[in-house]
C-alpha positions as CSV (number, residue, x, y, z in Angstrom):
1,M,39.0,10.6,-38.9
2,A,36.6,7.6,-39.3
3,A,33.5,7.7,-37.3
4,D,33.2,5.4,-34.4
5,R,31.0,2.5,-35.6
6,T,29.9,1.6,-32.0
7,T,28.4,5.1,-31.5
8,P,24.9,5.3,-33.0
9,A,24.3,8.2,-35.4
10,F,22.1,11.0,-34.1
11,R,18.9,11.4,-36.0
12,P,16.9,14.7,-35.8
13,G,13.6,14.2,-34.0
14,E,14.6,10.9,-32.5
15,G,13.2,10.5,-28.9
16,R,10.3,12.8,-29.4
17,V,6.8,11.5,-28.6
18,R,4.5,11.2,-31.6
19,P,1.4,13.4,-31.5
20,A,-0.9,10.3,-31.8
21,T,0.9,8.6,-28.9
22,L,0.7,11.8,-26.8
23,I,-3.1,12.2,-27.5
24,A,-3.6,8.5,-26.5
25,L,-1.7,9.0,-23.3
26,L,-3.7,12.2,-22.4
27,L,-7.0,10.4,-23.1
28,A,-5.9,7.5,-20.9
29,A,-4.9,9.9,-18.1
30,A,-8.2,11.7,-18.4
31,V,-10.2,8.5,-18.1
32,M,-8.2,7.4,-15.0
33,L,-8.4,10.9,-13.3
34,A,-12.1,11.5,-14.1
35,P,-13.5,9.5,-11.2
36,L,-11.1,11.2,-8.8
37,I,-11.9,14.7,-10.0
38,W,-15.6,13.9,-9.9
39,T,-15.3,12.7,-6.3
40,I,-13.4,15.9,-5.3
41,L,-16.0,18.1,-6.9
42,L,-18.8,16.3,-5.2
43,S,-17.1,16.7,-1.8
44,L,-16.9,20.5,-2.3
45,K,-20.7,20.8,-2.8
46,S,-23.2,21.1,0.0
47,N,-25.4,18.1,0.6
48,Q,-28.6,20.1,-0.1
49,A,-27.3,21.2,-3.6
50,L,-26.7,17.6,-4.6
51,V,-30.1,16.2,-3.6
52,G,-31.6,14.8,-6.8
53,N,-29.0,16.5,-9.0
54,S,-25.4,15.3,-8.8
55,G,-24.7,17.3,-11.9
56,A,-24.6,20.4,-9.6
57,A,-21.0,19.4,-8.8
58,L,-20.0,21.2,-12.0
59,E,-21.6,24.5,-10.9
60,F,-20.3,27.2,-8.6
61,P,-20.2,27.9,-5.7
62,Y,-18.1,25.3,-3.8
63,T,-17.7,24.9,-0.1
64,L,-15.6,23.2,2.5
65,E,-18.4,22.5,4.9
66,N,-18.3,18.8,4.4
67,Y,-14.6,18.7,5.4
68,W,-15.3,20.9,8.4
69,A,-18.1,18.4,9.4
70,I,-15.5,15.6,9.3
71,L,-12.9,17.5,11.3
72,S,-15.5,18.6,13.9
73,G,-16.3,15.0,14.8
74,D,-15.3,13.9,18.3
75,Q,-13.5,10.7,17.3
76,V,-12.2,11.4,13.8
77,F,-8.7,12.1,15.0
78,R,-8.8,9.1,17.3
79,W,-9.7,6.9,14.3
80,L,-6.9,8.6,12.2
81,F,-4.4,7.8,15.0
82,N,-5.6,4.2,15.2
83,S,-5.1,3.8,11.4
84,L,-1.6,5.3,11.6
85,I,-0.6,3.0,14.5
86,V,-2.0,-0.1,12.8
87,S,-0.7,0.7,9.3
88,V,2.8,1.7,10.5
89,G,3.0,-1.2,12.8
90,T,1.9,-3.6,10.1
91,T,4.3,-2.1,7.6
92,I,7.3,-2.4,9.9
93,G,6.5,-5.9,10.9
94,V,6.1,-7.1,7.3
95,L,9.3,-5.5,6.2
96,V,11.3,-7.1,9.1
97,L,9.8,-10.6,8.7
98,C,9.7,-10.6,4.9
99,S,13.3,-9.4,4.6
100,L,14.5,-12.1,7.0
101,A,12.4,-14.8,5.3
102,G,13.5,-13.6,1.8
103,Y,17.1,-13.7,2.8
104,G,16.7,-17.2,4.2
105,F,15.0,-18.6,1.2
106,A,17.4,-16.9,-1.3
107,R,20.7,-17.4,0.5
108,L,20.6,-20.2,3.1
109,E,20.5,-24.0,2.5
110,F,18.2,-25.9,5.0
111,P,16.0,-29.0,4.8
112,F,12.7,-28.7,3.0
113,R,13.6,-25.1,1.8
114,R,11.8,-25.5,-1.5
115,T,8.8,-27.2,0.1
116,L,8.4,-24.5,2.6
117,F,8.7,-21.8,-0.1
118,V,5.9,-23.6,-2.0
119,F,3.7,-23.5,1.1
120,V,4.4,-19.8,1.5
121,L,3.3,-19.2,-2.1
122,L,0.1,-21.2,-1.5
123,G,-0.8,-18.6,1.0
124,L,-1.5,-16.2,-2.0
125,A,-4.3,-18.5,-3.1
126,I,-6.1,-18.5,0.3
127,P,-8.7,-15.7,0.6
128,E,-9.0,-13.8,3.8
129,Q,-12.6,-14.8,4.3
130,A,-11.7,-18.5,4.3
131,V,-9.8,-18.2,7.6
132,I,-11.8,-15.4,9.2
133,L,-13.8,-17.7,11.6
134,P,-10.9,-19.6,13.1
135,Q,-8.9,-16.3,13.2
136,H,-11.7,-14.6,15.1
137,Q,-12.0,-17.5,17.6
138,L,-8.2,-17.6,18.1
139,F,-8.0,-13.8,18.8
140,A,-11.1,-14.0,21.1
141,A,-9.5,-16.8,23.1
142,L,-6.3,-14.7,23.4
143,H,-8.3,-11.6,24.4
144,L,-6.8,-9.6,21.6
145,H,-9.9,-8.0,20.1
146,N,-10.2,-4.3,20.6
147,S,-6.4,-3.9,20.8
148,Y,-3.6,-2.8,18.5
149,P,-1.9,-6.2,18.5
150,G,-5.3,-7.7,17.4
151,L,-5.4,-5.4,14.5
152,I,-1.8,-5.6,13.5
153,L,-0.9,-9.3,13.8
154,P,-3.1,-10.7,11.0
155,G,-1.5,-8.3,8.6
156,L,2.0,-9.6,9.3
157,A,1.3,-12.8,7.3
158,G,2.6,-11.6,3.9
159,P,3.3,-14.4,1.4
160,F,3.6,-11.8,-1.4
161,G,6.2,-9.9,0.6
162,V,8.2,-13.1,1.2
163,F,8.1,-13.9,-2.5
164,F,9.0,-10.4,-3.5
165,M,12.0,-10.1,-1.2
166,T,13.2,-13.6,-2.0
167,Q,13.3,-12.7,-5.7
168,Y,15.1,-9.5,-5.0
169,F,17.8,-11.2,-2.8
170,R,18.3,-13.8,-5.5
171,A,19.0,-11.0,-8.0
172,I,22.0,-9.8,-5.9
173,P,25.3,-11.4,-7.0
174,R,26.6,-14.0,-4.5
175,D,30.1,-12.6,-5.0
176,L,29.2,-10.0,-2.3
177,D,28.5,-12.7,0.2
178,E,31.7,-14.6,-0.6
179,A,33.8,-11.4,-0.3
180,A,32.3,-10.6,3.1
181,M,32.9,-14.1,4.3
182,L,36.5,-13.8,3.4
183,D,36.7,-10.7,5.6
184,G,35.3,-12.8,8.5
185,A,31.7,-11.4,8.4
186,S,28.9,-13.6,9.9
187,R,25.7,-14.4,8.1
188,L,23.9,-11.8,10.2
189,R,26.5,-9.2,9.5
190,I,26.3,-9.9,5.7
191,F,22.5,-9.6,5.8
192,W,22.5,-6.4,7.8
193,S,25.5,-4.5,6.4
194,V,26.0,-5.8,2.9
195,L,22.7,-7.1,1.4
196,L,20.0,-5.2,3.3
197,P,21.1,-1.7,2.1
198,L,20.9,-3.0,-1.5
199,T,17.2,-3.9,-1.1
200,L,16.0,-0.5,0.0
201,P,14.1,0.2,-3.2
202,A,12.3,-3.2,-2.9
203,Q,11.5,-2.5,0.8
204,A,10.2,0.9,-0.1
205,T,7.9,-0.6,-2.7
206,L,6.7,-3.4,-0.3
207,G,6.3,-0.9,2.4
208,V,4.0,1.3,0.3
209,F,1.9,-1.6,-0.8
210,T,1.6,-2.9,2.7
211,F,0.7,0.5,4.1
212,L,-1.9,1.0,1.4
213,A,-3.5,-2.5,2.1
214,S,-3.5,-1.9,5.8
215,W,-4.9,1.6,5.6
216,N,-7.7,0.5,3.4
217,S,-8.4,-2.7,5.3
218,Y,-12.1,-2.9,6.3
219,W,-13.1,-6.5,6.8
220,W,-10.9,-7.5,9.8
221,P,-11.0,-4.2,11.7
222,L,-14.8,-4.3,11.4
223,I,-14.8,-7.7,13.1
224,S,-12.0,-7.2,15.6
225,A,-12.8,-3.6,16.7
226,T,-16.2,-3.5,18.4
227,R,-15.6,-0.4,20.4
228,S,-15.8,3.0,18.7
229,D,-12.5,4.2,20.3
230,M,-10.7,1.3,18.5
231,Y,-12.2,1.9,15.1
232,T,-9.8,2.6,12.2
233,L,-10.5,5.5,9.9
234,T,-12.2,3.3,7.3
235,V,-14.5,1.6,9.8
236,G,-15.2,4.8,11.7
237,L,-16.1,6.9,8.7
238,A,-18.3,4.1,7.3
239,S,-20.1,3.8,10.7
240,A,-20.9,7.5,10.5
241,Q,-23.0,6.9,7.4
242,M,-23.6,3.3,6.8
243,N,-26.4,3.1,4.1
244,Y,-25.6,5.1,1.0
245,A,-29.0,4.3,-0.6
246,Q,-30.8,6.0,2.3
247,T,-28.6,9.0,2.7
248,S,-28.9,12.5,1.2
249,G,-25.4,13.5,2.3
250,L,-23.6,12.7,-0.9
251,G,-21.1,15.5,-0.5
252,F,-20.3,14.4,3.0
253,L,-19.8,10.8,1.8
254,M,-17.4,11.9,-1.0
255,A,-15.5,14.2,1.5
256,Q,-15.0,11.1,3.7
257,A,-13.5,9.2,0.7
258,V,-11.1,12.1,-0.1
259,F,-10.1,12.6,3.6
260,A,-9.2,8.9,4.0
261,S,-7.2,8.9,0.7
262,V,-4.9,11.9,1.6
263,P,-2.4,9.9,3.7
264,I,-2.0,7.3,1.0
265,F,-1.3,10.0,-1.6
266,I,1.3,11.5,0.7
267,V,3.1,8.2,1.3
268,Y,3.1,7.4,-2.4
269,V,4.6,10.8,-3.4
270,L,7.3,10.5,-0.8
271,F,8.4,7.0,-2.0
272,Q,7.6,7.0,-5.7
273,K,11.3,7.3,-6.7
274,H,12.1,4.1,-4.7
275,I,9.1,2.3,-6.3
276,V,10.3,3.1,-9.8
277,Q,13.9,2.0,-8.9
278,S,12.6,-1.3,-7.5
279,M,10.4,-2.1,-10.5
280,A,13.3,-1.3,-12.9
281,G,15.6,-3.5,-10.8
282,T,13.3,-6.5,-10.9
283,A,12.6,-6.1,-14.6
284,R,16.2,-6.8,-15.5
């Protein structure tokens, strides 16, 4: 029987990673992981052992006293709770608004649609610092400083999210809309029941990026939250030790960095499969 010409012939060794490629990947991974490993090692050393000799991080013994010092703080868990409220609220708001806006720009026809989309994209070119003064005055006039709405609302303006969701909705075939319309479905029903479930990988990716940006946000929470009970974790931990040049608590400083990064790591691990699916889908 003649071999099927459409089936590629198997070649022994095909698909294996070459040793040179593997070594290059391992070296690249080591370079990227080195700062993280160094930070963790520093956080496990006592502050006294690191005074004048940061190389002591490579020597035994190690200790958890810096982490206990963080957890024993009176307001650490309050700051952690504030960061969770702000980050989760911002993420949910961005997903809702950007999904609706992306669907509108991708599927609906209305006057000045292209012009409005261009204005949305121009928002990517405006730095946060350029609007911080009028934003501060507006929130002060509305008495929103030192409140959760005051910390969440500025993060809901997400031009990247609108662009990202618009491109994802455009990649979905319009045949699905037409088939649903023939069955008598409304625009809202098509969005909610047909198209929205198909965008879950994109929403997971946008949600992780939004959560990450909100969790690490420092500039606006520093301005808006003037009471210590409304600090987010980044502002609260920074306020506990403001001047690195004058401190001897290097281990404690590194423990703060690790402590603030743990929730981000957990979120990424939980949603990494959706992120890969989303990137693969948009690369087609």
